PAZA-171737 format. One line per field, with one value per residue (C-alpha): chain; residue number from 1; x, y, z. Coordinates in nm, 4 decimals. Last residue first. Example, Ala and Ser with C-alpha at 12.3 -4.5 7.8 and 13.67 -1.06 7.14 Angstrom:
2
cadena	A | A;
num	2 | 1;
px	1.3670 | 1.2300;
py	-0.1060 | -0.4500;
pz	0.7140 | 0.7800;
***
This chain:
235
cadena	A | A | A | A | A | A | A | A | A | A | A | A | A | A | A | A | A | A | A | A | A | A | A | A | A | A | A | A | A | A | A | A | A | A | A | A | A | A | A | A | A | A | A | A | A | A | A | A | A | A | A | A | A | A | A | A | A | A | A | A | A | A | A | A | A | A | A | A | A | A | A | A | A | A | A | A | A | A | A | A | A | A | A | A | A | A | A | A | A | A | A | A | A | A | A | A | A | A | A | A | A | A | A | A | A | A | A | A | A | A | A | A | A | A | A | A | A | A | A | A | A | A | A | A | A | A | A | A | A | A | A | A | A | A | A | A | A | A | A | A | A | A | A | A | A | A | A | A | A | A | A | A | A | A | A | A | A | A | A | A | A | A | A | A | A | A | A | A | A | A | A | A | A | A | A | A | A | A | A | A | A | A | A | A | A | A | A | A | A | A | A | A | A | A | A | A | A | A | A | A | A | A | A | A | A | A | A | A | A | A | A | A | A | A | A | A | A | A | A | A | A | A | A | A | A | A | A | A | A | A | A | A | A | A | A;
num	235 | 234 | 233 | 232 | 231 | 230 | 229 | 228 | 227 | 226 | 225 | 224 | 223 | 222 | 221 | 220 | 219 | 218 | 217 | 216 | 215 | 214 | 213 | 212 | 211 | 210 | 209 | 208 | 207 | 206 | 205 | 204 | 203 | 202 | 201 | 200 | 199 | 198 | 197 | 196 | 195 | 194 | 193 | 192 | 191 | 190 | 189 | 188 | 187 | 186 | 185 | 184 | 183 | 182 | 181 | 180 | 179 | 178 | 177 | 176 | 175 | 174 | 173 | 172 | 171 | 170 | 169 | 168 | 167 | 166 | 165 | 164 | 163 | 162 | 161 | 160 | 159 | 158 | 157 | 156 | 155 | 154 | 153 | 152 | 151 | 150 | 149 | 148 | 147 | 146 | 145 | 144 | 143 | 142 | 141 | 140 | 139 | 138 | 137 | 136 | 135 | 134 | 133 | 132 | 131 | 130 | 129 | 128 | 127 | 126 | 125 | 124 | 123 | 122 | 121 | 120 | 119 | 118 | 117 | 116 | 115 | 114 | 113 | 112 | 111 | 110 | 109 | 108 | 107 | 106 | 105 | 104 | 103 | 102 | 101 | 100 | 99 | 98 | 97 | 96 | 95 | 94 | 93 | 92 | 91 | 90 | 89 | 88 | 87 | 86 | 85 | 84 | 83 | 82 | 81 | 80 | 79 | 78 | 77 | 76 | 75 | 74 | 73 | 72 | 71 | 70 | 69 | 68 | 67 | 66 | 65 | 64 | 63 | 62 | 61 | 60 | 59 | 58 | 57 | 56 | 55 | 54 | 53 | 52 | 51 | 50 | 49 | 48 | 47 | 46 | 45 | 44 | 43 | 42 | 41 | 40 | 39 | 38 | 37 | 36 | 35 | 34 | 33 | 32 | 31 | 30 | 29 | 28 | 27 | 26 | 25 | 24 | 23 | 22 | 21 | 20 | 19 | 18 | 17 | 16 | 15 | 14 | 13 | 12 | 11 | 10 | 9 | 8 | 7 | 6 | 5 | 4 | 3 | 2 | 1;
px	1.5245 | 1.4343 | 1.0701 | 1.1696 | 1.3167 | 0.9787 | 0.8285 | 0.5893 | 0.6567 | 0.3266 | 0.4101 | 0.7478 | 1.0806 | 1.4371 | 1.4783 | 1.5780 | 1.3470 | 1.2411 | 0.8758 | 0.6838 | 0.3621 | -0.0089 | -0.1529 | -0.1845 | 0.0319 | 0.0141 | -0.3603 | -0.4198 | -0.2295 | -0.4222 | -0.7596 | -0.6549 | -0.5602 | -0.8712 | -1.0925 | -0.9168 | -0.9493 | -1.3185 | -1.3868 | -1.2206 | -1.4181 | -1.7474 | -1.6692 | -1.6383 | -1.3047 | -1.3546 | -1.2121 | -1.1815 | -1.5182 | -1.5718 | -1.8723 | -2.0594 | -2.0401 | -2.1455 | -2.3585 | -2.3040 | -2.2795 | -2.2745 | -1.9307 | -1.8112 | -1.9973 | -1.9608 | -1.6526 | -1.4447 | -1.5473 | -1.4457 | -1.1165 | -1.0343 | -1.1116 | -0.8821 | -0.6089 | -0.6167 | -0.6132 | -0.3004 | -0.1222 | -0.2385 | -0.1250 | 0.2042 | 0.3664 | 0.4176 | 0.1968 | 0.2711 | 0.6445 | 0.6710 | 0.4480 | 0.6511 | 0.9687 | 0.7996 | 0.7119 | 1.0686 | 1.1954 | 1.4073 | 1.7704 | 1.9541 | 2.2831 | 2.6425 | 2.8983 | 3.2233 | 3.0858 | 2.7716 | 2.9802 | 3.1810 | 2.8652 | 2.7192 | 3.0445 | 3.0681 | 2.6995 | 2.7134 | 2.6154 | 2.3207 | 2.1625 | 2.4817 | 2.5054 | 2.2459 | 2.4929 | 2.7251 | 2.5287 | 2.6770 | 2.9306 | 2.6632 | 2.4372 | 2.7325 | 2.8578 | 2.5768 | 2.2601 | 2.4164 | 2.6456 | 2.3645 | 2.1413 | 2.3991 | 2.4366 | 2.0604 | 2.0441 | 2.2973 | 2.1004 | 1.7690 | 1.8617 | 1.9289 | 1.5896 | 1.4326 | 1.5804 | 1.3958 | 1.0751 | 1.1285 | 1.1494 | 0.8353 | 0.6475 | 0.7643 | 0.6156 | 0.2948 | 0.2820 | 0.3010 | 0.0182 | -0.1975 | -0.1268 | -0.2321 | -0.5533 | -0.5993 | -0.5449 | -0.8299 | -1.0868 | -1.0621 | -0.9612 | -1.2522 | -1.1645 | -0.9438 | -1.0449 | -0.7937 | -0.5140 | -0.5144 | -0.5139 | -0.2497 | -0.0142 | -0.0539 | -0.0033 | 0.2942 | 0.4619 | 0.3898 | 0.5476 | 0.8522 | 0.9050 | 0.8731 | 1.1437 | 1.3747 | 1.3088 | 1.4103 | 1.7381 | 1.7984 | 1.7599 | 2.0110 | 2.2705 | 2.1938 | 2.2489 | 2.5789 | 2.6920 | 2.5818 | 2.7762 | 3.0890 | 3.0527 | 3.0184 | 3.3322 | 3.5206 | 3.4125 | 3.5090 | 3.8502 | 3.9191 | 3.9100 | 3.6465 | 3.8409 | 3.8668 | 3.9632 | 3.8388 | 3.9474 | 3.8248 | 4.1433 | 4.3257 | 4.2727 | 4.3190 | 4.6194 | 4.6119 | 4.6690 | 4.9951 | 5.1546 | 5.1098 | 5.1656 | 4.8788 | 4.9032 | 5.2776 | 5.4528 | 5.8087 | 6.0543 | 6.2309 | 6.3236 | 6.5112 | 6.3967;
py	-2.5335 | -2.8877 | -2.9001 | -2.8786 | -3.2279 | -3.3858 | -3.5696 | -3.8548 | -4.0762 | -4.2423 | -4.5807 | -4.5866 | -4.5902 | -4.5313 | -4.8243 | -4.8849 | -5.1678 | -5.1117 | -5.0281 | -4.9174 | -5.1164 | -5.0936 | -5.4261 | -5.4501 | -5.7369 | -5.9617 | -5.9056 | -5.9686 | -6.2979 | -6.4066 | -6.3206 | -6.4980 | -6.8182 | -6.8111 | -6.7829 | -7.0758 | -7.2856 | -7.1992 | -7.2850 | -7.6232 | -7.6906 | -7.5897 | -7.7998 | -8.1147 | -8.3019 | -8.6584 | -8.5810 | -8.2047 | -8.0365 | -7.6928 | -7.8044 | -7.8976 | -7.5350 | -7.4424 | -7.6235 | -7.9674 | -8.1432 | -7.8222 | -7.7098 | -7.4246 | -7.1241 | -7.1759 | -7.3880 | -7.2550 | -6.8919 | -6.9021 | -7.0727 | -6.8161 | -6.5331 | -6.6891 | -6.7456 | -6.3775 | -6.2866 | -6.4987 | -6.2971 | -5.9644 | -6.0764 | -6.2052 | -5.9061 | -5.5710 | -5.6048 | -5.9724 | -5.9247 | -5.6425 | -5.8135 | -6.1338 | -5.9314 | -5.7665 | -6.1084 | -6.2349 | -5.9467 | -5.6667 | -5.5591 | -5.8909 | -5.8532 | -5.8472 | -5.8589 | -5.6871 | -5.5271 | -5.4157 | -5.2763 | -5.0674 | -4.9429 | -4.8336 | -4.6667 | -4.4759 | -4.3787 | -4.2249 | -3.8733 | -4.0066 | -3.7951 | -3.6074 | -3.2309 | -3.0037 | -2.7543 | -3.0263 | -3.0620 | -3.3055 | -3.4517 | -3.4767 | -3.6743 | -3.8959 | -3.9771 | -3.9829 | -4.0620 | -4.2617 | -4.4586 | -4.5546 | -4.6312 | -4.8738 | -5.0407 | -5.0811 | -5.2256 | -5.4966 | -5.6192 | -5.5575 | -5.8128 | -6.0735 | -6.0117 | -6.0178 | -6.3621 | -6.5032 | -6.3324 | -6.4753 | -6.8318 | -6.7840 | -6.6308 | -6.9077 | -7.1626 | -6.9588 | -6.9540 | -7.3340 | -7.3581 | -7.1249 | -7.3356 | -7.6470 | -7.4647 | -7.3969 | -7.7681 | -7.8170 | -7.7263 | -8.0596 | -8.0619 | -8.1910 | -8.0113 | -7.7026 | -7.4321 | -7.5273 | -7.5725 | -7.2086 | -7.0666 | -7.3177 | -7.2281 | -6.8508 | -6.8615 | -7.0958 | -6.8503 | -6.5579 | -6.7454 | -6.8414 | -6.4775 | -6.3708 | -6.6147 | -6.4872 | -6.1262 | -6.1882 | -6.3473 | -6.0464 | -5.8117 | -6.0264 | -5.9741 | -5.6013 | -5.5574 | -5.7424 | -5.5207 | -5.2012 | -5.3082 | -5.3608 | -5.0287 | -4.8518 | -5.0183 | -4.9201 | -4.5574 | -4.5658 | -4.7124 | -4.4190 | -4.4173 | -4.1447 | -3.9264 | -3.9128 | -3.5760 | -3.6606 | -3.9908 | -4.3354 | -4.5400 | -4.3727 | -4.6396 | -4.9275 | -5.0775 | -4.9590 | -5.3079 | -5.3365 | -5.0213 | -5.0911 | -5.4640 | -5.7057 | -5.8445 | -5.9095 | -5.9764 | -6.1040 | -5.9049 | -5.7401 | -6.0797 | -6.1643 | -6.4160;
pz	8.6163 | 8.5132 | 8.4060 | 8.0392 | 8.0506 | 8.1146 | 8.4106 | 8.4822 | 8.7847 | 8.8729 | 8.7120 | 8.8827 | 8.7029 | 8.8162 | 9.0500 | 9.4106 | 9.5133 | 9.8750 | 9.8068 | 10.1135 | 10.1037 | 10.0284 | 9.9014 | 9.5242 | 9.4036 | 9.7091 | 9.7477 | 9.3765 | 9.3929 | 9.7033 | 9.5505 | 9.2317 | 9.4134 | 9.6308 | 9.3210 | 9.1528 | 9.4679 | 9.5026 | 9.1380 | 9.1815 | 9.5010 | 9.3396 | 9.0333 | 9.2405 | 9.2476 | 9.1246 | 8.7811 | 8.7463 | 8.7919 | 8.6379 | 8.4300 | 8.7490 | 8.8660 | 8.5997 | 8.3488 | 8.2020 | 7.8665 | 7.6605 | 7.7700 | 7.5487 | 7.6890 | 8.0618 | 8.1390 | 7.8465 | 7.8900 | 8.2543 | 8.1645 | 7.8952 | 8.1370 | 8.3968 | 8.1373 | 8.0417 | 8.4120 | 8.4597 | 8.1923 | 8.3408 | 8.6915 | 8.5529 | 8.3905 | 8.5661 | 8.8726 | 8.9301 | 8.8708 | 9.1208 | 9.3781 | 9.3624 | 9.4218 | 9.7185 | 9.8625 | 9.8106 | 10.0190 | 9.8781 | 9.9194 | 9.8952 | 10.0794 | 9.9597 | 10.2449 | 10.1481 | 9.8334 | 10.0156 | 10.3004 | 10.0541 | 9.8838 | 10.2177 | 10.3245 | 9.9980 | 10.0053 | 10.3537 | 10.2442 | 10.0464 | 9.7729 | 9.6931 | 9.6560 | 9.4980 | 9.3511 | 9.2166 | 8.8891 | 8.6359 | 8.8805 | 9.1492 | 8.9164 | 8.8205 | 9.1671 | 9.4257 | 9.2319 | 8.9499 | 9.1790 | 9.4154 | 9.1166 | 8.9770 | 9.3158 | 9.3498 | 8.9980 | 9.0846 | 9.3873 | 9.2091 | 8.9423 | 9.2097 | 9.3683 | 9.0219 | 8.9591 | 9.2593 | 9.1458 | 8.7976 | 8.9259 | 9.1372 | 8.8449 | 8.6095 | 8.8503 | 8.8641 | 8.4847 | 8.4876 | 8.7407 | 8.5332 | 8.2238 | 8.4144 | 8.5002 | 8.1291 | 8.0622 | 8.3092 | 8.0437 | 7.8683 | 7.4979 | 7.2940 | 6.9711 | 7.0054 | 7.2511 | 7.5215 | 7.2663 | 7.1586 | 7.5114 | 7.6198 | 7.3337 | 7.3732 | 7.7498 | 7.7135 | 7.4759 | 7.7091 | 8.0017 | 7.7938 | 7.6958 | 8.0596 | 8.1645 | 7.8909 | 7.9889 | 8.3488 | 8.2395 | 8.0119 | 8.3073 | 8.4956 | 8.2210 | 8.1977 | 8.5727 | 8.5458 | 8.2576 | 8.4323 | 8.7426 | 8.5336 | 8.3561 | 8.6927 | 8.8275 | 8.5133 | 8.5588 | 8.9263 | 8.8416 | 8.6130 | 8.2346 | 8.2092 | 8.4547 | 8.8330 | 8.9796 | 9.3264 | 9.4843 | 9.3897 | 9.3517 | 9.6389 | 9.9033 | 9.6574 | 9.8338 | 10.1962 | 10.3395 | 10.1499 | 10.2908 | 10.6626 | 10.6263 | 10.6710 | 10.3176 | 10.3736 | 10.0450 | 10.0930 | 9.8796 | 10.1777 | 10.3238 | 10.0096 | 9.7510;
***
């Protein structure tokens, strides 16, 4: 091999490889289009991971709710179901942070490349989007906190599921326990019913506070519950 054939990654020409991949005049088969398809695929994969966790949580909810009202099943199996749903919530919140990483890139491309290509009159949403995307590819960073991810999943899925189990537990310890009345009916082994009830109440107060407290949402998504619009509003 001659001296001229040696690849120098720090050379003037070599270090500029890729500089012109995302210039104007890009077509459907361009590098930008392939990059967008790749980010969509990764976002879809993480969305499916979220859905699988949710499906397991709903399955456990149905099984626990049925079992708790069968025969002499103790009421604390519902509390076990709450604990299991909480574990799934934590797992799903971690996955949601990963999902938001890919979704934020997709939204950055949609807002500043494809939206501008469809209607250039309004310009790009973020003038520094290329630099921001480049930095994110060099040093990927999670965009939202774990607490915000918990809030997202609580509001969308887990707070309603946990509320169903709470109602089932209340019915179980009041209407289906003839041997004792509340709070004695809520006892679990040597733990008094008052203590058990207090722990359950504290758990739901904390979950509701995390889900509903005012905050500035960092997740960069398309949908919000208050965003209602129709095509005909576009002028």
